[in-house]
mmJSON file of the N, C-alpha and C atoms, coordinates in Angstrom:
{"data_MODEL":{"atom_site":{
"group_PDB":["ATOM","ATOM","ATOM","ATOM","ATOM","ATOM","ATOM","ATOM","ATOM","ATOM","ATOM","ATOM","ATOM","ATOM","ATOM","ATOM","ATOM","ATOM","ATOM","ATOM","ATOM","ATOM","ATOM","ATOM","ATOM","ATOM","ATOM","ATOM","ATOM","ATOM","ATOM","ATOM","ATOM","ATOM","ATOM","ATOM","ATOM","ATOM","ATOM","ATOM","ATOM","ATOM","ATOM","ATOM","ATOM","ATOM","ATOM","ATOM","ATOM","ATOM","ATOM","ATOM","ATOM","ATOM","ATOM","ATOM","ATOM","ATOM","ATOM","ATOM","ATOM","ATOM","ATOM","ATOM","ATOM","ATOM","ATOM","ATOM","ATOM","ATOM","ATOM","ATOM","ATOM","ATOM","ATOM","ATOM","ATOM","ATOM","ATOM","ATOM","ATOM","ATOM","ATOM","ATOM","ATOM","ATOM","ATOM","ATOM","ATOM","ATOM","ATOM","ATOM","ATOM","ATOM","ATOM","ATOM","ATOM","ATOM","ATOM","ATOM","ATOM","ATOM","ATOM","ATOM","ATOM","ATOM","ATOM","ATOM","ATOM","ATOM","ATOM","ATOM","ATOM","ATOM","ATOM","ATOM","ATOM","ATOM","ATOM","ATOM","ATOM","ATOM","ATOM","ATOM","ATOM","ATOM","ATOM","ATOM","ATOM","ATOM","ATOM","ATOM","ATOM","ATOM","ATOM","ATOM","ATOM","ATOM","ATOM","ATOM","ATOM","ATOM","ATOM","ATOM","ATOM","ATOM","ATOM","ATOM","ATOM","ATOM","ATOM","ATOM","ATOM","ATOM","ATOM","ATOM","ATOM","ATOM","ATOM","ATOM","ATOM","ATOM","ATOM","ATOM","ATOM","ATOM","ATOM","ATOM","ATOM","ATOM","ATOM","ATOM","ATOM","ATOM","ATOM","ATOM","ATOM","ATOM","ATOM","ATOM"],
"id":[1,2,3,4,5,6,7,8,9,10,11,12,13,14,15,16,17,18,19,20,21,22,23,24,25,26,27,28,29,30,31,32,33,34,35,36,37,38,39,40,41,42,43,44,45,46,47,48,49,50,51,52,53,54,55,56,57,58,59,60,61,62,63,64,65,66,67,68,69,70,71,72,73,74,75,76,77,78,79,80,81,82,83,84,85,86,87,88,89,90,91,92,93,94,95,96,97,98,99,100,101,102,103,104,105,106,107,108,109,110,111,112,113,114,115,116,117,118,119,120,121,122,123,124,125,126,127,128,129,130,131,132,133,134,135,136,137,138,139,140,141,142,143,144,145,146,147,148,149,150,151,152,153,154,155,156,157,158,159,160,161,162,163,164,165,166,167,168,169,170,171,172,173,174,175,176,177,178,179,180],
"type_symbol":["N","C","C","N","C","C","N","C","C","N","C","C","N","C","C","N","C","C","N","C","C","N","C","C","N","C","C","N","C","C","N","C","C","N","C","C","N","C","C","N","C","C","N","C","C","N","C","C","N","C","C","N","C","C","N","C","C","N","C","C","N","C","C","N","C","C","N","C","C","N","C","C","N","C","C","N","C","C","N","C","C","N","C","C","N","C","C","N","C","C","N","C","C","N","C","C","N","C","C","N","C","C","N","C","C","N","C","C","N","C","C","N","C","C","N","C","C","N","C","C","N","C","C","N","C","C","N","C","C","N","C","C","N","C","C","N","C","C","N","C","C","N","C","C","N","C","C","N","C","C","N","C","C","N","C","C","N","C","C","N","C","C","N","C","C","N","C","C","N","C","C","N","C","C","N","C","C","N","C","C"],
"label_atom_id":["N","CA","C","N","CA","C","N","CA","C","N","CA","C","N","CA","C","N","CA","C","N","CA","C","N","CA","C","N","CA","C","N","CA","C","N","CA","C","N","CA","C","N","CA","C","N","CA","C","N","CA","C","N","CA","C","N","CA","C","N","CA","C","N","CA","C","N","CA","C","N","CA","C","N","CA","C","N","CA","C","N","CA","C","N","CA","C","N","CA","C","N","CA","C","N","CA","C","N","CA","C","N","CA","C","N","CA","C","N","CA","C","N","CA","C","N","CA","C","N","CA","C","N","CA","C","N","CA","C","N","CA","C","N","CA","C","N","CA","C","N","CA","C","N","CA","C","N","CA","C","N","CA","C","N","CA","C","N","CA","C","N","CA","C","N","CA","C","N","CA","C","N","CA","C","N","CA","C","N","CA","C","N","CA","C","N","CA","C","N","CA","C","N","CA","C","N","CA","C","N","CA","C","N","CA","C","N","CA","C"],
"label_alt_id":[null,null,null,null,null,null,null,null,null,null,null,null,null,null,null,null,null,null,null,null,null,null,null,null,null,null,null,null,null,null,null,null,null,null,null,null,null,null,null,null,null,null,null,null,null,null,null,null,null,null,null,null,null,null,null,null,null,null,null,null,null,null,null,null,null,null,null,null,null,null,null,null,null,null,null,null,null,null,null,null,null,null,null,null,null,null,null,null,null,null,null,null,null,null,null,null,null,null,null,null,null,null,null,null,null,null,null,null,null,null,null,null,null,null,null,null,null,null,null,null,null,null,null,null,null,null,null,null,null,null,null,null,null,null,null,null,null,null,null,null,null,null,null,null,null,null,null,null,null,null,null,null,null,null,null,null,null,null,null,null,null,null,null,null,null,null,null,null,null,null,null,null,null,null,null,null,null,null,null,null],
"label_comp_id":["UNK","UNK","UNK","UNK","UNK","UNK","UNK","UNK","UNK","UNK","UNK","UNK","UNK","UNK","UNK","UNK","UNK","UNK","UNK","UNK","UNK","UNK","UNK","UNK","UNK","UNK","UNK","UNK","UNK","UNK","UNK","UNK","UNK","UNK","UNK","UNK","UNK","UNK","UNK","UNK","UNK","UNK","UNK","UNK","UNK","UNK","UNK","UNK","UNK","UNK","UNK","UNK","UNK","UNK","UNK","UNK","UNK","UNK","UNK","UNK","UNK","UNK","UNK","UNK","UNK","UNK","UNK","UNK","UNK","UNK","UNK","UNK","UNK","UNK","UNK","UNK","UNK","UNK","UNK","UNK","UNK","UNK","UNK","UNK","UNK","UNK","UNK","UNK","UNK","UNK","UNK","UNK","UNK","UNK","UNK","UNK","UNK","UNK","UNK","UNK","UNK","UNK","UNK","UNK","UNK","UNK","UNK","UNK","UNK","UNK","UNK","UNK","UNK","UNK","UNK","UNK","UNK","UNK","UNK","UNK","UNK","UNK","UNK","UNK","UNK","UNK","UNK","UNK","UNK","UNK","UNK","UNK","UNK","UNK","UNK","UNK","UNK","UNK","UNK","UNK","UNK","UNK","UNK","UNK","UNK","UNK","UNK","UNK","UNK","UNK","UNK","UNK","UNK","UNK","UNK","UNK","UNK","UNK","UNK","UNK","UNK","UNK","UNK","UNK","UNK","UNK","UNK","UNK","UNK","UNK","UNK","UNK","UNK","UNK","UNK","UNK","UNK","UNK","UNK","UNK"],
"label_asym_id":["A","A","A","A","A","A","A","A","A","A","A","A","A","A","A","A","A","A","A","A","A","A","A","A","A","A","A","A","A","A","A","A","A","A","A","A","A","A","A","A","A","A","A","A","A","A","A","A","A","A","A","A","A","A","A","A","A","A","A","A","A","A","A","A","A","A","A","A","A","A","A","A","A","A","A","A","A","A","A","A","A","A","A","A","A","A","A","A","A","A","A","A","A","A","A","A","A","A","A","A","A","A","A","A","A","A","A","A","A","A","A","A","A","A","A","A","A","A","A","A","A","A","A","A","A","A","A","A","A","A","A","A","A","A","A","A","A","A","A","A","A","A","A","A","A","A","A","A","A","A","A","A","A","A","A","A","A","A","A","A","A","A","A","A","A","A","A","A","A","A","A","A","A","A","A","A","A","A","A","A"],
"label_entity_id":["1","1","1","1","1","1","1","1","1","1","1","1","1","1","1","1","1","1","1","1","1","1","1","1","1","1","1","1","1","1","1","1","1","1","1","1","1","1","1","1","1","1","1","1","1","1","1","1","1","1","1","1","1","1","1","1","1","1","1","1","1","1","1","1","1","1","1","1","1","1","1","1","1","1","1","1","1","1","1","1","1","1","1","1","1","1","1","1","1","1","1","1","1","1","1","1","1","1","1","1","1","1","1","1","1","1","1","1","1","1","1","1","1","1","1","1","1","1","1","1","1","1","1","1","1","1","1","1","1","1","1","1","1","1","1","1","1","1","1","1","1","1","1","1","1","1","1","1","1","1","1","1","1","1","1","1","1","1","1","1","1","1","1","1","1","1","1","1","1","1","1","1","1","1","1","1","1","1","1","1"],
"label_seq_id":[1,1,1,2,2,2,3,3,3,4,4,4,5,5,5,6,6,6,7,7,7,8,8,8,9,9,9,10,10,10,11,11,11,12,12,12,13,13,13,14,14,14,15,15,15,16,16,16,17,17,17,18,18,18,19,19,19,20,20,20,21,21,21,22,22,22,23,23,23,24,24,24,25,25,25,26,26,26,27,27,27,28,28,28,29,29,29,30,30,30,31,31,31,32,32,32,33,33,33,34,34,34,35,35,35,36,36,36,37,37,37,38,38,38,39,39,39,40,40,40,41,41,41,42,42,42,43,43,43,44,44,44,45,45,45,46,46,46,47,47,47,48,48,48,49,49,49,50,50,50,51,51,51,52,52,52,53,53,53,54,54,54,55,55,55,56,56,56,57,57,57,58,58,58,59,59,59,60,60,60],
"pdbx_PDB_ins_code":[null,null,null,null,null,null,null,null,null,null,null,null,null,null,null,null,null,null,null,null,null,null,null,null,null,null,null,null,null,null,null,null,null,null,null,null,null,null,null,null,null,null,null,null,null,null,null,null,null,null,null,null,null,null,null,null,null,null,null,null,null,null,null,null,null,null,null,null,null,null,null,null,null,null,null,null,null,null,null,null,null,null,null,null,null,null,null,null,null,null,null,null,null,null,null,null,null,null,null,null,null,null,null,null,null,null,null,null,null,null,null,null,null,null,null,null,null,null,null,null,null,null,null,null,null,null,null,null,null,null,null,null,null,null,null,null,null,null,null,null,null,null,null,null,null,null,null,null,null,null,null,null,null,null,null,null,null,null,null,null,null,null,null,null,null,null,null,null,null,null,null,null,null,null,null,null,null,null,null,null],
"Cartn_x":[-1.851,-1.289,-0.149,-0.324,0.701,1.425,2.002,2.756,1.848,0.594,-0.338,-0.659,-0.732,-0.964,0.187,1.395,2.569,2.613,2.311,2.284,1.203,0.043,-1.05,-0.636,0.039,0.452,1.497,2.432,3.45,2.813,1.928,1.255,0.357,-0.304,-1.142,-0.327,0.813,1.711,2.171,2.56,2.987,1.834,0.64,-0.514,-0.908,-0.79,-1.101,-0.14,1.121,2.097,1.842,1.312,1.049,-0.263,-1.19,-2.51,-2.76,-2.88,-3.26,-2.145,-0.906,0.2,1.066,0.586,1.367,1.563,2.797,3.162,2.858,2.995,2.763,4.029,4.296,5.389,4.778,5.221,4.68,5.756,5.361,6.285,5.797,6.704,6.37,7.475,7.247,8.231,8.175,9.267,9.322,8.257,8.049,7.045,5.648,5.336,4.021,3.792,4.793,4.663,4.468,5.261,5.158,3.825,3.437,2.212,0.962,0.901,-0.29,-0.412,0.701,0.672,0.364,0.937,0.722,-0.738,-1.309,-2.699,-3.66,-3.439,-4.294,-4.162,-2.957,-2.747,-3.426,-3.388,-4.035,-5.552,-6.077,-7.527,-8.15,-7.479,-8.069,-7.287,-6.45,-5.639,-6.456,-7.569,-8.396,-8.937,-9.025,-9.461,-8.244,-7.22,-6.098,-5.13,-4.963,-4.016,-4.413,-5.666,-6.021,-5.909,-6.267,-6.171,-4.711,-3.809,-2.39,-1.811,-2.216,-1.724,-2.211,-3.48,-4.027,-3.327,-3.099,-2.417,-1.003,-0.289,1.061,1.059,0.092,0.015,-0.285,-1.214,-1.608,-0.5,0.183,1.202,2.481,2.713,3.945,3.654],
"Cartn_y":[-9.388,-8.402,-7.703,-6.462,-5.699,-4.777,-3.77,-2.798,-2.044,-1.812,-1.117,-1.952,-3.261,-4.141,-4.102,-4.08,-4.01,-2.67,-1.59,-0.261,-0.206,-0.795,-0.821,-1.569,-2.712,-3.491,-2.751,-2.096,-1.33,-0.149,0.565,1.715,1.27,0.141,-0.378,-0.759,-1.39,-1.755,-0.501,0.528,1.799,2.45,2.439,3.099,2.448,1.147,0.466,0.934,1.081,1.575,3.011,3.808,5.219,5.437,4.5,4.716,3.768,2.497,1.535,1.342,1.173,0.864,2.076,3.281,4.481,4.586,4.862,5.045,3.823,2.652,1.415,0.556,-0.13,-1.089,-2.469,-3.188,-4.519,-5.552,-6.621,-7.692,-8.971,-9.655,-10.911,-11.301,-12.365,-12.788,-11.853,-11.793,-10.928,-11.335,-12.625,-13.113,-12.679,-12.802,-12.421,-10.92,-10.122,-8.672,-8.252,-8.832,-8.487,-8.927,-10.17,-10.692,-9.979,-9.656,-8.963,-7.589,-6.88,-5.556,-5.667,-6.664,-6.861,-7.206,-8.109,-8.528,-7.383,-6.637,-5.479,-4.432,-4.211,-3.247,-3.67,-4.952,-5.452,-5.387,-5.732,-5.783,-4.397,-3.506,-2.2,-1.039,-1.326,-0.282,0.817,0.466,1.475,2.499,2.15,3.095,3.764,2.975,3.478,4.351,4.102,4.892,6.364,6.713,8.141,8.758,7.998,8.515,8.795,7.878,8.061,9.253,9.439,10.583,11.887,11.95,13.161,13.424,12.372,12.519,13.057,12.56,13.029,14.496,14.905,16.299,17.226,16.841,17.693,17.787,16.696,16.686,17.412,17.627,18.309,19.682],
"Cartn_z":[-17.558,-16.67,-17.409,-17.596,-18.276,-17.323,-17.904,-17.126,-16.158,-16.551,-15.657,-14.416,-14.584,-13.44,-12.45,-12.961,-12.089,-11.358,-12.078,-11.456,-10.383,-10.665,-9.687,-8.422,-8.572,-7.405,-6.574,-7.237,-6.515,-5.795,-6.486,-5.873,-4.721,-4.866,-3.789,-2.571,-2.792,-1.693,-0.955,-1.711,-1.115,-0.352,-0.937,-0.327,0.998,1.089,2.357,3.445,3.097,4.063,4.481,3.573,3.871,4.617,4.534,5.132,6.303,6.043,7.082,8.103,7.625,8.53,8.842,8.623,8.933,10.444,10.846,12.259,13.119,12.556,13.308,13.264,14.34,14.383,14.225,13.213,12.946,13.227,13.879,14.22,13.552,12.897,12.248,11.291,10.571,9.585,8.386,7.659,6.478,5.466,5.315,4.374,4.795,6.071,6.57,6.412,6.753,6.639,5.187,4.288,2.874,2.287,2.541,1.935,2.428,3.708,4.208,3.566,3.432,2.801,1.309,0.651,-0.782,-1.075,-0.304,-0.527,-0.255,0.82,1.099,0.0,-0.482,-1.563,-2.845,-3.143,-4.355,-4.233,-3.067,-2.879,-2.741,-2.029,-1.73,-2.333,-3.307,-3.923,-4.566,-5.173,-5.84,-4.85,-3.579,-2.542,-1.892,-1.582,-0.799,-1.589,-2.878,-3.671,-3.705,-4.036,-4.004,-2.61,-1.573,-0.207,0.148,-0.213,0.095,-0.659,-1.906,-2.685,-2.07,-1.717,-1.087,0.246,1.013,2.3,2.102,1.102,0.808,0.41,-0.409,-0.863,0.308,1.154,2.281,3.325,3.604,4.651,4.244,2.972,2.547,2.183],
"occupancy":[1.0,1.0,1.0,1.0,1.0,1.0,1.0,1.0,1.0,1.0,1.0,1.0,1.0,1.0,1.0,1.0,1.0,1.0,1.0,1.0,1.0,1.0,1.0,1.0,1.0,1.0,1.0,1.0,1.0,1.0,1.0,1.0,1.0,1.0,1.0,1.0,1.0,1.0,1.0,1.0,1.0,1.0,1.0,1.0,1.0,1.0,1.0,1.0,1.0,1.0,1.0,1.0,1.0,1.0,1.0,1.0,1.0,1.0,1.0,1.0,1.0,1.0,1.0,1.0,1.0,1.0,1.0,1.0,1.0,1.0,1.0,1.0,1.0,1.0,1.0,1.0,1.0,1.0,1.0,1.0,1.0,1.0,1.0,1.0,1.0,1.0,1.0,1.0,1.0,1.0,1.0,1.0,1.0,1.0,1.0,1.0,1.0,1.0,1.0,1.0,1.0,1.0,1.0,1.0,1.0,1.0,1.0,1.0,1.0,1.0,1.0,1.0,1.0,1.0,1.0,1.0,1.0,1.0,1.0,1.0,1.0,1.0,1.0,1.0,1.0,1.0,1.0,1.0,1.0,1.0,1.0,1.0,1.0,1.0,1.0,1.0,1.0,1.0,1.0,1.0,1.0,1.0,1.0,1.0,1.0,1.0,1.0,1.0,1.0,1.0,1.0,1.0,1.0,1.0,1.0,1.0,1.0,1.0,1.0,1.0,1.0,1.0,1.0,1.0,1.0,1.0,1.0,1.0,1.0,1.0,1.0,1.0,1.0,1.0,1.0,1.0,1.0,1.0,1.0,1.0],
"B_iso_or_equiv":[0.0,0.0,0.0,0.0,0.0,0.0,0.0,0.0,0.0,0.0,0.0,0.0,0.0,0.0,0.0,0.0,0.0,0.0,0.0,0.0,0.0,0.0,0.0,0.0,0.0,0.0,0.0,0.0,0.0,0.0,0.0,0.0,0.0,0.0,0.0,0.0,0.0,0.0,0.0,0.0,0.0,0.0,0.0,0.0,0.0,0.0,0.0,0.0,0.0,0.0,0.0,0.0,0.0,0.0,0.0,0.0,0.0,0.0,0.0,0.0,0.0,0.0,0.0,0.0,0.0,0.0,0.0,0.0,0.0,0.0,0.0,0.0,0.0,0.0,0.0,0.0,0.0,0.0,0.0,0.0,0.0,0.0,0.0,0.0,0.0,0.0,0.0,0.0,0.0,0.0,0.0,0.0,0.0,0.0,0.0,0.0,0.0,0.0,0.0,0.0,0.0,0.0,0.0,0.0,0.0,0.0,0.0,0.0,0.0,0.0,0.0,0.0,0.0,0.0,0.0,0.0,0.0,0.0,0.0,0.0,0.0,0.0,0.0,0.0,0.0,0.0,0.0,0.0,0.0,0.0,0.0,0.0,0.0,0.0,0.0,0.0,0.0,0.0,0.0,0.0,0.0,0.0,0.0,0.0,0.0,0.0,0.0,0.0,0.0,0.0,0.0,0.0,0.0,0.0,0.0,0.0,0.0,0.0,0.0,0.0,0.0,0.0,0.0,0.0,0.0,0.0,0.0,0.0,0.0,0.0,0.0,0.0,0.0,0.0,0.0,0.0,0.0,0.0,0.0,0.0],
"pdbx_formal_charge":[null,null,null,null,null,null,null,null,null,null,null,null,null,null,null,null,null,null,null,null,null,null,null,null,null,null,null,null,null,null,null,null,null,null,null,null,null,null,null,null,null,null,null,null,null,null,null,null,null,null,null,null,null,null,null,null,null,null,null,null,null,null,null,null,null,null,null,null,null,null,null,null,null,null,null,null,null,null,null,null,null,null,null,null,null,null,null,null,null,null,null,null,null,null,null,null,null,null,null,null,null,null,null,null,null,null,null,null,null,null,null,null,null,null,null,null,null,null,null,null,null,null,null,null,null,null,null,null,null,null,null,null,null,null,null,null,null,null,null,null,null,null,null,null,null,null,null,null,null,null,null,null,null,null,null,null,null,null,null,null,null,null,null,null,null,null,null,null,null,null,null,null,null,null,null,null,null,null,null,null],
"auth_seq_id":[1,1,1,2,2,2,3,3,3,4,4,4,5,5,5,6,6,6,7,7,7,8,8,8,9,9,9,10,10,10,11,11,11,12,12,12,13,13,13,14,14,14,15,15,15,16,16,16,17,17,17,18,18,18,19,19,19,20,20,20,21,21,21,22,22,22,23,23,23,24,24,24,25,25,25,26,26,26,27,27,27,28,28,28,29,29,29,30,30,30,31,31,31,32,32,32,33,33,33,34,34,34,35,35,35,36,36,36,37,37,37,38,38,38,39,39,39,40,40,40,41,41,41,42,42,42,43,43,43,44,44,44,45,45,45,46,46,46,47,47,47,48,48,48,49,49,49,50,50,50,51,51,51,52,52,52,53,53,53,54,54,54,55,55,55,56,56,56,57,57,57,58,58,58,59,59,59,60,60,60],
"auth_comp_id":["UNK","UNK","UNK","UNK","UNK","UNK","UNK","UNK","UNK","UNK","UNK","UNK","UNK","UNK","UNK","UNK","UNK","UNK","UNK","UNK","UNK","UNK","UNK","UNK","UNK","UNK","UNK","UNK","UNK","UNK","UNK","UNK","UNK","UNK","UNK","UNK","UNK","UNK","UNK","UNK","UNK","UNK","UNK","UNK","UNK","UNK","UNK","UNK","UNK","UNK","UNK","UNK","UNK","UNK","UNK","UNK","UNK","UNK","UNK","UNK","UNK","UNK","UNK","UNK","UNK","UNK","UNK","UNK","UNK","UNK","UNK","UNK","UNK","UNK","UNK","UNK","UNK","UNK","UNK","UNK","UNK","UNK","UNK","UNK","UNK","UNK","UNK","UNK","UNK","UNK","UNK","UNK","UNK","UNK","UNK","UNK","UNK","UNK","UNK","UNK","UNK","UNK","UNK","UNK","UNK","UNK","UNK","UNK","UNK","UNK","UNK","UNK","UNK","UNK","UNK","UNK","UNK","UNK","UNK","UNK","UNK","UNK","UNK","UNK","UNK","UNK","UNK","UNK","UNK","UNK","UNK","UNK","UNK","UNK","UNK","UNK","UNK","UNK","UNK","UNK","UNK","UNK","UNK","UNK","UNK","UNK","UNK","UNK","UNK","UNK","UNK","UNK","UNK","UNK","UNK","UNK","UNK","UNK","UNK","UNK","UNK","UNK","UNK","UNK","UNK","UNK","UNK","UNK","UNK","UNK","UNK","UNK","UNK","UNK","UNK","UNK","UNK","UNK","UNK","UNK"],
"auth_asym_id":["A","A","A","A","A","A","A","A","A","A","A","A","A","A","A","A","A","A","A","A","A","A","A","A","A","A","A","A","A","A","A","A","A","A","A","A","A","A","A","A","A","A","A","A","A","A","A","A","A","A","A","A","A","A","A","A","A","A","A","A","A","A","A","A","A","A","A","A","A","A","A","A","A","A","A","A","A","A","A","A","A","A","A","A","A","A","A","A","A","A","A","A","A","A","A","A","A","A","A","A","A","A","A","A","A","A","A","A","A","A","A","A","A","A","A","A","A","A","A","A","A","A","A","A","A","A","A","A","A","A","A","A","A","A","A","A","A","A","A","A","A","A","A","A","A","A","A","A","A","A","A","A","A","A","A","A","A","A","A","A","A","A","A","A","A","A","A","A","A","A","A","A","A","A","A","A","A","A","A","A"],
"auth_atom_id":["N","CA","C","N","CA","C","N","CA","C","N","CA","C","N","CA","C","N","CA","C","N","CA","C","N","CA","C","N","CA","C","N","CA","C","N","CA","C","N","CA","C","N","CA","C","N","CA","C","N","CA","C","N","CA","C","N","CA","C","N","CA","C","N","CA","C","N","CA","C","N","CA","C","N","CA","C","N","CA","C","N","CA","C","N","CA","C","N","CA","C","N","CA","C","N","CA","C","N","CA","C","N","CA","C","N","CA","C","N","CA","C","N","CA","C","N","CA","C","N","CA","C","N","CA","C","N","CA","C","N","CA","C","N","CA","C","N","CA","C","N","CA","C","N","CA","C","N","CA","C","N","CA","C","N","CA","C","N","CA","C","N","CA","C","N","CA","C","N","CA","C","N","CA","C","N","CA","C","N","CA","C","N","CA","C","N","CA","C","N","CA","C","N","CA","C","N","CA","C","N","CA","C","N","CA","C","N","CA","C"],
"pdbx_PDB_model_num":[1,1,1,1,1,1,1,1,1,1,1,1,1,1,1,1,1,1,1,1,1,1,1,1,1,1,1,1,1,1,1,1,1,1,1,1,1,1,1,1,1,1,1,1,1,1,1,1,1,1,1,1,1,1,1,1,1,1,1,1,1,1,1,1,1,1,1,1,1,1,1,1,1,1,1,1,1,1,1,1,1,1,1,1,1,1,1,1,1,1,1,1,1,1,1,1,1,1,1,1,1,1,1,1,1,1,1,1,1,1,1,1,1,1,1,1,1,1,1,1,1,1,1,1,1,1,1,1,1,1,1,1,1,1,1,1,1,1,1,1,1,1,1,1,1,1,1,1,1,1,1,1,1,1,1,1,1,1,1,1,1,1,1,1,1,1,1,1,1,1,1,1,1,1,1,1,1,1,1,1]
}}}
């Protein structure tokens, strides 16, 4: 895992927040909230990152 892996994980985490959890209020422990977003970002980042970027471009 190099620098690209770290960038992918950060971008995936961001993309989950911009797509799946956008405009949602989540209740739970900090660990649960972080891990669920991190795991979804890692697993589906290749799909969610482009969608989040396109969404950001269109909305601004």
